[in-house]
Steps between C-alpha positions, in 0.01 A plus 500: 500500500718278722427217733720448803526187706585598859675168563775534242456856368472399133345784301340404173325715241144397419591310182761288684256429782237396245734259315640359825146424621415336166807277532419429865151388396666281237365298214419143607652546845591799713835672445595379153395460139561597141526878479282522187220307673525687831479838326240396240192716546680734741515878469864484381612607158713214363781750440516601868521151650875437436606821676275441799612137527866605473455741788344228719789266414759767590327547835519125566123457514459279193710251304447433130631238260452485125388190315605476138354257248588493129260709290310616809499834682704521819292435813592616850434302817474730800521412868449725798787492750472486878560876509226552242257290703582707808404817310169349387420331829688685773344319795 
C-alpha cells in the first residue's frame, strides 16, 4: 500500500505514512517530540520503528537527534521537515 502526494510525488509505504503522521501530530506541539512518546500506544512493533524512521530521514521528511544521559537509555527527538509537512498537508 502506497500513498502518493500529487504535489511532490513522494510515495510512501503505509508504515512510513503512519509514522510521519504520528510525528506531524507531535507530542506537546505539532511536528515534533520524543520518538518513544509519539509512538507509545501506536501499532508499531518497537523493533520496526528504527528502520521506518531511517527511511523517513533518508527521504528528507524527518530529522532526528539523540539525547544521551549517563545511565539512561538513549532518547530521540524527532522533527518533521518542511518536505514532510507538505506530504502530510499538501494544500
